[in-house]
C-alpha positions in Angstrom: 16.3 15.5 -3.2 15.9 17.9 -6.2 17.2 15.2 -8.6 15.0 12.4 -7.4 12.8 11.1 -10.2 9.8 10.3 -7.9 9.9 13.7 -6.3 10.0 15.3 -9.7 7.2 13.2 -11.1 4.8 13.7 -8.1 5.8 17.1 -6.9 6.7 16.0 -3.4 9.7 16.8 -1.2 10.7 13.3 -0.2 10.4 10.0 -2.1 8.2 8.4 0.6 4.8 7.1 -0.4 2.3 6.0 2.2 0.7 2.7 1.0 -3.1 2.5 1.0 -4.5 0.1 3.5 -8.2 -0.2 2.8 -10.3 1.0 5.8 -7.5 2.6 7.8 -5.8 5.1 5.5 -8.2 7.9 5.5 -8.0 11.7 4.9 -6.2 12.5 8.1 -3.3 10.2 7.5 -3.0 11.0 3.8 -3.0 14.7 4.5 -0.5 14.4 7.4 1.9 12.4 5.2 1.6 14.9 2.3 2.1 17.8 4.6 5.2 16.1 5.9 6.7 16.0 2.4 5.7 12.5 1.3 2.7 11.3 -0.8 -0.4 10.4 1.2 -2.8 7.9 -0.2 -6.4 7.2 0.8 -7.6 3.6 0.7 -10.7 2.0 -0.9 -12.9 2.3 2.2 -11.0 5.3 3.6 -12.3 6.6 6.9 -15.4 4.4 6.8 -16.7 2.9 10.1 -19.6 0.9 8.6 -19.9 -1.6 5.8 -21.9 -0.9 2.7 -22.7 -2.9 -0.4 -24.3 0.0 -2.2 -22.4 1.2 -5.2 -23.4 4.8 -5.0 -22.8 5.0 -1.3 -19.4 3.5 -1.7 -18.5 6.1 -4.4 -19.9 9.0 -2.5 -18.0 8.1 0.7 -14.9 8.1 -1.5 -15.9 11.6 -2.9 -16.2 13.0 0.7 -12.8 11.6 1.6 -11.1 13.2 -1.4 -12.7 16.5 -0.6 -11.6 16.1 3.1 -8.0 15.5 2.1 -8.1 18.7 -0.1 -9.4 20.6 2.9 -6.5 19.4 5.0 -3.6 19.8 2.6 -2.6 21.7 -0.5 0.1 19.1 -1.3 -0.2 16.2 -3.8 -2.0 13.0 -2.6 -3.1 9.8 -4.3 -6.2 7.6 -4.4 -6.0 3.8 -4.5 -8.0 1.6 -6.9 -7.7 -2.1 -6.4 -8.0 -3.7 -9.9 -9.0 -7.1 -8.4 -12.4 -5.5 -7.9 -12.7 -5.3 -11.7 -13.8 -8.0 -14.2 -11.3 -9.2 -16.8 -13.8 -7.8 -19.3 -13.0 -4.1 -19.6 -16.5 -3.2 -20.9 -18.5 -5.0 -18.3 -16.2 -4.6 -15.3 -17.2 -4.5 -11.6 -19.5 -1.5 -11.0 -18.0 -0.6 -7.6 -14.5 0.1 -8.9 -15.7 1.6 -12.1 -17.9 4.1 -10.2 -15.1 5.0 -7.8 -12.9 5.8 -10.7 -15.6 8.0 -12.2 -16.1 9.9 -8.9 -12.3 10.4 -8.5 -12.0 11.9 -11.9 -15.0 14.1 -11.3 -13.2 15.3 -8.2 -10.0 16.1 -10.2 -7.5 13.7 -8.6 -4.0 14.0 -9.9 -2.4 10.7 -8.8 -3.8 7.2 -8.8 -2.3 4.1 -7.2 -3.6 0.9 -8.9 -3.0 -2.4 -7.2 -3.6 -6.1 -7.2 -4.3 -6.6 -10.9 -3.6 -5.7 -14.5 -2.5 -2.1 -15.5 -4.6 -2.6 -18.6 -7.9 -1.8 -16.9 -7.7 1.9 -15.9 -4.3 3.3 -17.1 -5.5 4.6 -20.4 -8.5 6.3 -18.8 -6.4 8.0 -16.1 -3.7 9.1 -18.5 -6.2 10.7 -20.8 -7.4 12.7 -17.8 -3.9 13.8 -17.0 -3.6 11.6 -13.9 -0.2 10.1 -13.0 -0.5 6.3 -12.5 1.6 4.3 -10.0 1.0 0.6 -10.5 1.9 -2.2 -8.1 3.7 -5.3 -9.4 5.3 -8.4 -7.9 7.5 -9.6 -10.9 9.8 -7.7 -13.3 7.9 -9.0 -16.3 4.7 -7.3 -15.0 6.7 -4.0 -14.7 7.7 -4.3 -18.3 4.0 -4.7 -19.3 3.0 -1.8 -17.1 5.6 0.5 -18.7 4.3 -0.5 -22.2 0.8 0.5 -21.2 1.9 4.0 -20.1 2.2 3.6 -16.3 4.3 6.5 -14.9 6.0 4.4 -12.2 5.9 0.9 -10.8 5.6 -0.1 -7.1 7.5 -3.3 -6.5 6.0 -5.1 -3.5 8.1 -8.0 -2.1 6.7 -10.9 -0.2 7.7 -9.1 3.1 4.9 -6.6 2.5 1.6 -6.7 4.4 -1.7 -7.2 2.7 -1.9 -8.8 -0.8 1.0 -9.8 -3.0 1.5 -12.4 -5.7 1.7 -16.1 -4.8 5.3 -17.3 -5.1 6.4 -13.7 -5.3 9.9 -12.4 -5.0 11.5 -10.7 -2.0 12.1 -7.0 -2.1 15.9 -7.6 -2.1 15.8 -9.3 -5.5 12.7 -7.7 -7.0 14.0 -4.2 -6.9 17.2 -4.7 -8.9 15.6 -7.0 -11.4 12.8 -4.4 -12.0 15.2 -1.5 -12.1 17.2 -3.3 -14.8 14.1 -4.1 -16.8 12.3 -0.7 -17.1 13.2 2.9 -17.6 10.3 4.4 -15.6 10.8 5.1 -11.8 10.8 2.2 -9.5 9.3 2.4 -5.9 10.3 -0.2 -3.3 7.7 -1.8 -1.0 8.0 -4.5 1.6 10.2 -4.7 4.7 11.0 -1.0 4.8 10.5 0.9 8.1 13.3 3.3 8.6 16.3 5.1 7.0 18.2 1.9 6.7 15.5 0.5 4.4 15.4 3.6 2.2 19.2 3.7 1.8 19.2 -0.1 0.9 16.3 0.4 -1.5 18.1 3.2 -3.3 21.3 1.1 -3.5 19.2 -1.6 -5.2 17.9 0.8 -7.8 14.7 2.2 -6.4 13.7 5.8 -6.8 11.3 5.9 -3.9 9.8 3.8 -1.1 6.3 2.5 -0.3 5.5 2.4 3.5 2.4 0.7 4.9 3.0 -1.1 8.2 5.1 1.8 9.6 2.2 4.1 9.1 -0.3 1.8 10.8 1.6 2.7 14.0 0.9 6.4 13.5 -1.3 8.8 15.4 -3.4 9.7 12.3 -4.0 6.1 11.1 -7.6 5.0 11.4 -6.7 1.5 12.7 -8.1 0.5 16.0 -5.8 1.2 18.9 -5.5 -2.6 19.6 -4.2 -3.0 16.0 -1.5 -0.3 16.6 -0.5 -1.9 19.9 -0.3 -5.4 18.2 2.0 -4.0 15.5 4.5 -2.5 17.9 4.5 -5.7 20.0 4.9 -8.0 17.0 7.9 -10.3 17.1 10.2 -11.0 14.2 8.2 -14.1 13.4 4.8 -12.5 14.2 3.4 -12.5 10.7 2.4 -15.2 8.2 1.6 -15.4 4.5 -1.7 -17.1 3.8 -2.9 -18.4 0.4 -5.9 -16.4 -0.7 -6.7 -18.0 -4.2 -4.2 -16.6 -6.6 -2.7 -14.2 -4.1 -0.9 -14.2 -0.8 -1.9 -12.1 2.1 0.6 -11.4 4.9 -1.2 -10.9 8.2 -0.4 -10.9 11.9 -0.6 -14.4 13.2 -3.7 -15.1 15.2 -6.7 -17.5 15.4 -8.0 -16.2 12.0 -4.8 -17.1 10.1 -4.5 -20.4 11.9 -8.1 -21.5 11.0 -7.9 -20.2 7.5 -4.6 -22.0 6.8 -6.0 -25.2 8.2 -9.1 -25.0 6.0 -7.0 -24.3 2.9 -4.5 -27.1 3.6 -7.4 -29.5 4.1 -8.9 -28.5 0.8 -12.0 -27.0 2.3 -12.2 -24.0 0.0 -15.9 -23.4 0.5 -15.4 -23.0 4.3 -12.4 -20.8 3.8 -14.4 -18.6 1.4 -17.2 -18.4 4.0 -14.6 -16.9 6.4 -13.7 -14.2 3.9 -17.4 -13.3 3.2 -17.6 -12.3 6.9 -15.2 -9.5 6.2 -12.5 -10.4 8.7 -10.4 -7.5 7.7 -13.0 -5.1 8.8 -13.3 -7.0 12.1 -9.6 -6.8 12.6 -8.6 -3.3 11.5 -11.8 -1.3 12.4 -13.5 -3.2 15.2 -10.1 -4.2 16.8 -10.7 -8.0 17.0 -7.0 -8.9 16.7 -7.8 -12.6 17.6 -10.6 -13.6 15.2 -10.2 -10.7 12.7 -7.7 -10.3 9.9 -4.9 -7.8 10.5 -2.7 -7.2 7.4 0.8 -6.5 8.5 4.3 -6.6 7.0 7.3 -8.5 8.3 8.9 -5.2 9.3 6.4 -4.9 12.2 9.1 -6.5 14.3 11.2 -3.4 13.8 8.5 -0.9 14.8 8.6 0.0 18.5 6.5 3.2 18.8 3.4 5.0 17.7 4.4 8.4 16.2 2.8 11.2 14.2 3.3 10.9 10.4 5.4 14.0 10.6 7.8 12.4 13.1 7.9 9.2 11.1 9.0 11.0 8.0 11.3 13.5 9.8 13.1 10.7 11.6 13.7 8.8 8.4 15.0 11.7 6.5 17.2 13.0 9.3 18.9 9.6 9.7 19.7 9.0 6.1 23.1 10.9 6.2 24.3 8.9 9.2 23.3 5.6 7.7 25.1 6.5 4.4 28.2 7.4 6.4 28.1 4.0 8.2 27.9 2.3 4.8 30.9 4.2 3.6 32.9 3.2 6.7 31.9 -0.5 6.2 33.0 -0.3 2.6 36.3 1.4 3.3 
């Protein structure tokens, strides 16, 4: 893959990027993905087992995770910064995300993944520090804006993806070609991709790389609770649901949490729904392992995942199967 634009941009062997997933994508997973030839990414609460609301503690935990990744791999890796944690006012933005950016730059990170928000917040600062910026979008018009602001590549997340995407967003199948036609920078496809078939399809649609989250939940190195991993590989084709989280959609495993939350939102009881979120259900689900009352972000492709493997095996299996999938496509088209 010497000619692949994402591989050239990031200095990786394969155009496979591990998506950040808050608590459960820590140093071990990021390093394992990077050592296997992809790009590992640590999440915003990477490796943490306890909750803190202290700004400095949050930032210092991130610093330790960055250093831990560096001790486990010499390959490139990324750090995630959710822009929704930031105020619309660039000068008086949220202290948590601002301090995490400061720490990451102090530690000399080379690649940043900015998600759930405007690329206008941190792109300039990262670029001035020589950091490559991958920014997540849900519409082609947002990709155009990101390109204008200097983002190096856009991550296109269709509504099939787990976690947070835009309300009324597009599916991966239509978002990728629309975005590839709209911008000149590399395009990374996310949402619904779990194997070599997904990568070949994404490339055919105009993507330069892929963004895998749910597939890596079911990995040995992921920090998700064992019950979460088991729930993913047992998930049916209709086992996830998109719920309205005020200006965003979150795709989760269906459980009592999603049912109650949906009922409150549909009944217009926003205060009660917000109270559910204040209790940090994602921590309860992903870290504690409460897959009934907790929130478990998960993509629709969970129904395709049937085993828990090492990150190395996940990537190797995908890469090894690409040639046979391409041959099958040629046969179908002949």
